[in-house]
matplotlib code that plots the C-alpha trace (Angstrom):
import matplotlib.pyplot as plt

x = [4.0, 5.4, 2.5, 2.9, 6.6, 6.0, 3.4, 5.7, 8.6, 6.3, 5.4, 9.1, 10.1, 7.3, 8.4, 12.0, 10.8, 9.1, 12.2, 14.4, 12.0, 11.8, 8.1, 8.1, 6.2, 7.0, 4.5, 5.1, 3.7, 2.4, 0.9, -0.7, 0.4, -1.6, -3.0, 0.5, 2.8, 3.2, 5.5, 6.8, 8.3, 9.3, 10.7, 8.8, 8.0, 6.2, 3.5, 2.7, 1.2, -2.5, -5.7, -6.9, -7.1, -9.3, -7.9, -11.2, -9.9, -9.2, -11.8, -13.3, -17.0, -16.4, -14.4, -17.2, -19.9, -18.0, -17.2, -20.8, -22.1, -19.2, -19.9, -23.2, -22.5, -19.4, -20.4, -23.7, -24.2, -25.7, -25.8, -27.9, -30.3, -31.1, -30.8, -27.7, -29.3, -29.7, -31.1, -27.5, -27.2, -30.5, -29.5, -26.1, -27.8, -30.2, -27.3, -25.3, -28.2, -28.8, -25.1, -24.9, -28.3, -29.6, -32.7, -31.1, -27.9, -26.8, -23.9, -21.3, -18.7, -15.8, -15.1, -13.7, -17.0, -19.0, -17.1, -17.1, -20.7, -22.1, -20.3, -21.1, -24.7, -25.3, -23.3, -25.0, -23.8, -25.1, -23.4, -20.0, -17.9, -15.1, -12.7, -9.9, -6.5, -5.4, -8.6, -8.3, -7.9, -11.4, -12.9, -10.8, -11.6, -15.3, -15.4, -13.5, -15.7, -18.9, -20.7, -20.1, -17.4, -14.4, -12.6, -9.8, -9.3, -6.7, -8.0, -5.4, -6.8, -10.6, -11.0, -10.0, -12.6, -15.3, -14.2, -14.2, -17.7, -19.1, -17.7, -19.2, -22.3, -24.8, -23.4, -24.5, -27.7, -26.0, -22.6, -20.9, -18.0, -16.2, -13.7, -12.1, -12.6, -9.2, -6.5, -4.9, -1.4, -0.8, -3.6, -4.8, -8.5, -10.8, -12.2, -15.8, -17.6, -16.0, -16.7, -20.3, -20.6, -19.3, -21.7, -24.7, -23.9, -23.4, -26.3, -23.9, -24.0, -21.4, -20.2, -17.7, -15.8, -15.3, -13.1, -10.4, -12.7, -15.4, -14.7, -11.7, -13.1, -16.1, -17.7, -19.4, -17.1, -19.1, -16.0, -14.9, -18.5, -19.4, -16.1, -16.8, -20.5, -21.6, -23.3, -26.7, -25.3, -23.9, -26.4, -24.1, -21.7, -19.6, -17.8, -15.9, -16.1, -12.5, -10.6, -11.6, -14.6, -12.1, -13.9, -14.6, -17.0, -18.3, -21.5, -23.4, -25.7, -28.2, -31.9, -34.1, -34.5, -30.7, -30.2, -33.2, -31.7, -28.3, -30.0, -31.5, -28.5, -25.1, -23.6, -20.7, -23.4, -25.9, -23.4, -21.3, -21.9, -23.1, -20.7, -20.5, -23.1, -20.4, -18.7, -22.0, -22.4, -18.9, -19.4, -22.6, -20.8, -18.0, -20.4, -21.6, -18.1, -17.4, -20.4, -19.7, -15.9, -15.1, -11.9, -10.4, -10.9, -9.5, -6.4, -5.8, -5.8, -3.4, -1.0, -1.2, -0.3, 2.6, 4.0, 3.8, 5.5, 8.3, 8.9, 9.3, 11.6, 13.8, 14.0, 12.1, 10.0, 6.3, 3.5, 1.3, -2.0, -4.2, -2.3, -4.9, -4.8, -3.4, -1.9, 1.5, 3.6, 7.3, 8.7, 11.9, 11.3, 13.7, 12.1, 15.1, 15.8, 12.2, 12.5, 15.9, 14.8, 11.6, 13.6, 16.2, 13.5, 11.8, 15.2, 15.4, 11.8, 9.8, 7.3, 6.6, 5.8, 7.4, 5.0, 6.3, 5.0, 2.6, 0.7, 2.0, 3.4, 7.0, 9.4, 7.1, 8.1, 7.5, 7.1, 3.5, 3.0, -0.5, -1.3, -3.6, -5.0, -3.2, 0.3, 2.1, 4.3, 7.3, 6.5, 6.1, 9.3, 11.3, 10.0, 10.7, 14.3, 14.9, 13.5, 15.7, 18.8, 18.2, 17.4, 20.6, 22.6, 21.1, 21.6, 25.3]
y = [-0.9, -4.4, -5.2, -1.8, -2.4, -5.7, -4.2, -1.3, -3.8, -5.9, -2.8, -1.8, -5.2, -5.2, -1.8, -3.0, -6.0, -3.6, -1.5, -4.5, -5.6, -2.0, -1.9, 0.8, 3.9, 7.3, 10.1, 13.1, 16.6, 17.5, 20.9, 21.5, 24.7, 24.2, 21.2, 20.3, 21.5, 20.8, 21.2, 17.9, 18.3, 21.8, 20.9, 22.5, 19.8, 19.1, 16.7, 13.5, 11.9, 12.8, 11.5, 15.0, 14.1, 17.0, 19.6, 20.1, 20.4, 24.0, 24.9, 28.3, 27.2, 24.1, 26.0, 28.6, 25.9, 24.4, 27.7, 29.0, 26.0, 25.6, 29.2, 27.9, 24.4, 22.1, 18.5, 16.7, 16.0, 12.5, 9.5, 9.8, 7.3, 9.5, 13.2, 13.7, 13.6, 17.2, 18.8, 18.9, 15.2, 14.7, 17.0, 15.2, 11.8, 13.1, 14.7, 11.4, 9.4, 11.9, 11.9, 8.1, 7.7, 5.4, 5.3, 6.1, 6.8, 6.5, 8.2, 6.7, 8.5, 7.2, 5.1, 2.4, 2.4, 2.2, -0.9, -2.7, -1.7, -2.7, -6.1, -7.2, -6.1, -7.9, -11.2, -13.7, -16.9, -19.1, -17.1, -17.0, -14.0, -14.0, -11.0, -9.9, -10.5, -6.9, -5.2, -2.3, -3.4, -2.1, -4.5, -7.4, -6.6, -6.3, -9.6, -11.3, -9.8, -10.8, -14.0, -15.6, -18.0, -16.0, -16.8, -15.0, -14.8, -13.4, -11.0, -12.3, -15.8, -15.3, -18.8, -20.1, -17.8, -19.4, -22.9, -22.1, -20.6, -23.4, -26.0, -24.4, -22.5, -25.0, -24.9, -21.4, -19.3, -16.4, -15.6, -12.2, -11.0, -8.0, -5.8, -2.4, -0.8, 1.0, -0.8, 1.9, 0.7, 0.5, 2.3, -0.8, -1.4, -4.4, -6.2, -5.4, -6.8, -10.2, -10.2, -9.2, -12.1, -14.5, -13.1, -13.4, -16.9, -18.1, -16.0, -14.1, -10.5, -7.9, -5.4, -2.7, 0.1, 3.1, 4.9, 5.9, 5.9, 8.4, 11.7, 10.3, 7.9, 7.8, 10.4, 12.1, 11.0, 8.1, 5.9, 2.7, 1.3, 4.1, 3.7, 0.0, 0.4, -1.9, 0.4, -1.2, -4.6, -3.8, -3.6, -2.4, 0.5, 1.9, 5.2, 7.8, 11.6, 11.8, 11.4, 13.1, 14.7, 16.3, 15.9, 13.2, 10.3, 7.3, 6.4, 3.6, 4.0, 1.6, 0.7, 2.3, -1.2, -1.6, 1.8, 1.2, -2.1, -0.5, 2.2, -0.5, -2.9, -1.3, -0.9, 1.4, 3.8, 3.9, 3.6, 6.5, 10.2, 11.6, 13.6, 17.3, 19.3, 21.5, 18.4, 17.4, 20.9, 20.9, 17.4, 18.5, 21.5, 19.2, 17.0, 20.1, 21.1, 17.6, 18.0, 21.6, 21.4, 18.2, 19.8, 18.9, 15.2, 15.7, 17.6, 14.8, 12.2, 14.2, 14.8, 11.1, 9.9, 12.5, 11.3, 7.6, 8.3, 10.3, 7.6, 5.0, 7.2, 7.5, 3.7, 3.5, 0.3, 1.1, -1.3, -1.4, 0.4, 2.6, 5.6, 8.0, 6.4, 9.0, 6.4, 5.3, 2.6, 2.8, -0.6, -0.7, -4.2, -3.7, -2.4, -0.5, 1.0, 2.3, 4.0, 5.5, 6.9, 8.4, 10.1, 11.5, 12.8, 14.6, 16.2, 17.4, 18.8, 16.0, 14.0, 10.6, 8.0, 4.5, 1.6, -1.7, -4.9, -5.6, -3.0, -4.7, -8.2, -9.0, -8.1, -5.4, -2.4, 0.7, 4.5, 5.5, 8.6, 10.2, 13.0, 16.0, 17.8, 20.9, 19.4, 21.2, 19.4, 21.2, 19.9, 16.4, 16.6, 17.9, 15.1, 12.4, 13.6, 13.8, 10.3, 8.9, 10.5, 9.4, 5.8, 5.6, 7.0, 4.6, 1.5, 2.1]
z = [33.5, 32.5, 30.1, 28.4, 28.0, 26.4, 24.1, 23.0, 22.5, 20.2, 18.1, 17.9, 16.7, 14.1, 12.8, 12.6, 10.5, 8.2, 7.9, 7.1, 4.3, 2.9, 3.8, 6.5, 5.4, 6.7, 7.4, 5.2, 5.4, 1.9, 1.2, -2.2, -3.8, -7.0, -8.9, -10.2, -7.4, -3.7, -0.7, 0.5, 4.0, 3.0, -0.4, -3.4, -6.0, -9.2, -8.0, -9.8, -6.7, -6.5, -8.0, -8.9, -12.6, -13.7, -11.4, -9.7, -6.1, -6.9, -9.5, -8.4, -8.9, -6.7, -4.1, -3.9, -3.5, -0.6, 1.0, 0.8, 2.7, 5.0, 6.3, 7.6, 8.8, 9.4, 10.1, 9.3, 13.0, 12.5, 10.3, 7.2, 8.6, 11.6, 10.8, 8.6, 5.2, 4.3, 1.1, -0.1, 0.2, -1.6, -4.4, -4.8, -4.9, -7.6, -9.5, -9.4, -10.7, -13.5, -14.4, -14.4, -16.1, -13.3, -11.3, -8.0, -6.0, -2.4, -0.6, 1.6, 3.9, 1.7, -1.3, 1.1, 3.0, -0.3, -1.3, 2.0, 2.8, -0.6, -0.8, 2.7, 2.2, -1.1, -0.7, 1.6, 3.2, 0.4, -2.3, -3.9, -4.9, -7.5, -6.9, -9.3, -7.5, -8.2, -7.0, -4.6, -0.9, -0.1, -2.7, -1.4, 2.2, 1.4, -0.4, 2.4, 5.1, 3.3, 4.3, 0.9, -0.3, -1.5, -4.7, -6.5, -10.3, -12.6, -15.3, -17.7, -17.5, -17.8, -19.3, -15.9, -14.3, -16.6, -15.6, -11.9, -12.0, -14.1, -11.7, -8.7, -9.9, -8.8, -5.2, -4.6, -4.6, -6.2, -7.7, -7.9, -10.1, -8.6, -10.4, -10.5, -13.9, -13.7, -11.8, -9.7, -9.5, -13.3, -15.1, -17.0, -17.7, -17.0, -19.9, -19.0, -22.1, -21.6, -17.9, -18.6, -21.1, -18.4, -15.9, -18.2, -19.3, -15.7, -14.3, -12.1, -11.0, -12.0, -9.4, -10.6, -8.9, -11.2, -8.6, -11.1, -14.1, -13.3, -14.9, -16.8, -19.4, -21.6, -23.9, -21.0, -18.2, -16.9, -16.8, -18.4, -18.3, -20.8, -22.8, -23.3, -23.7, -20.9, -18.4, -19.1, -18.3, -14.9, -12.1, -9.3, -9.9, -7.1, -7.4, -5.4, -5.0, -3.9, -7.2, -10.4, -8.7, -6.3, -2.9, -0.4, -0.1, -2.0, -3.8, -5.4, -8.4, -9.8, -9.5, -6.9, -5.3, -5.0, -3.3, -1.0, 0.1, 0.7, 2.7, 5.0, 5.2, 4.4, 7.9, 6.8, 5.6, 8.4, 11.3, 10.0, 10.3, 6.9, 4.7, 5.6, 3.6, 2.1, 0.6, -1.0, -2.4, -3.9, -5.4, -7.1, -8.5, -9.7, -11.7, -13.4, -14.3, -15.7, -17.9, -19.0, -19.5, -21.4, -22.5, -19.1, -20.0, -23.5, -22.1, -19.6, -22.4, -24.5, -21.5, -20.6, -24.1, -24.2, -20.9, -21.8, -25.2, -23.6, -21.0, -23.8, -25.8, -22.7, -22.3, -19.0, -18.6, -18.4, -17.8, -20.9, -20.5, -22.8, -23.9, -22.4, -18.9, -16.5, -14.2, -15.4, -13.7, -14.2, -13.3, -11.3, -9.8, -6.9, -3.7, -2.4, -5.8, -6.1, -2.7, -3.4, -6.8, -5.3, -2.5, -4.9, -7.2, -4.4, -3.4, -7.0, -6.9, -8.5, -6.3, -7.7, -5.0, -4.8, -4.7, -3.3, -1.6, -0.1, -2.2, -5.3, -5.9, -5.1, -7.9, -9.4, -7.3, -9.3, -9.4, -9.9, -12.0, -11.7, -14.2, -14.0, -17.0, -15.7, -16.1, -18.9, -21.5, -20.0, -16.5, -17.8, -19.9, -16.9, -14.7, -17.2, -17.8, -14.0, -13.6, -16.4, -15.0, -11.4, -12.4, -14.5, -11.6, -9.0, -11.2, -11.7]

ax = plt.figure().add_subplot(projection="3d")
ax.plot(x, y, z, "-o")
ax.set_aspect("equal")
plt.show()
């Protein structure tokens, strides 16, 4: 059909444009062999590519909790609003609220849905929202999709954020400041105490996403909010079950009033089928493991510091972040170089993904190392030496 031919031609041209700008992504087949190894298109590799920071995707207690429920039921069968909120969903929400020391919690089908649903539900047409420029795409999309006026700020220039809010505050009924706590492309942390000060002085509301912080940071694993002692100052805290918790889904914790409002207004929540009950059972078991096995968090911090130190010793450029952050960005800057290095590493049995525009800013292409508490020092050392040698070879 002529129209179909034109449509396919348009898609082909668009893909060729991505190819020419080194932005075309390929679909891999990746099979996890363990928490630290995988098969990438048939090649066995050490894996530094997942967000399984605490190694909980394969913890026997969590796998057993999932398997026991999955043997009885697969899908939830309905949205939570209709008939999909099972006793397992209720127990997980109660466990999340207890873990986070909040009044209430509400589940979402994914972290992306939690961010977009929460932001579009809370930010009205007479409001303004200030979003960190390096926030996750789901936060940026949620802010843009909300009815409020959208502004972007740079976390390295918070004085400009203050000036911008002060200049506009009287124009809006409410103002929101939205930030990741851990920035996923470099492992740096938001300055939450300073942001809370700004929010309180300007009578604004803080919304944070602890996607990469939950389970990883803080004395009990509550994230950067706990680490920086600001949990009581942040009324809206979003999280995910798919990273350190090792499963799938998103959640919001806060007051009972907040969660009741989201239950009645967050479209990504009540227009989606609820999480499978087995996923909820596994996540509840994971929260118990996080509480009972703090050595996982301690081991992760030690391995992260070791990897960061070794990268510096081998003269690889690393974006500065806390030594215990398990996300490490090795700057290569050149898009094609980053892709070539990543592909050669995989061929040598080390899987470290390349990250380039539009995911990150032009000129900041990098390899993103993501550590697990189960990585050994020998595995990390082998990967760093391979990375050093491949980078040197490709730059000649």
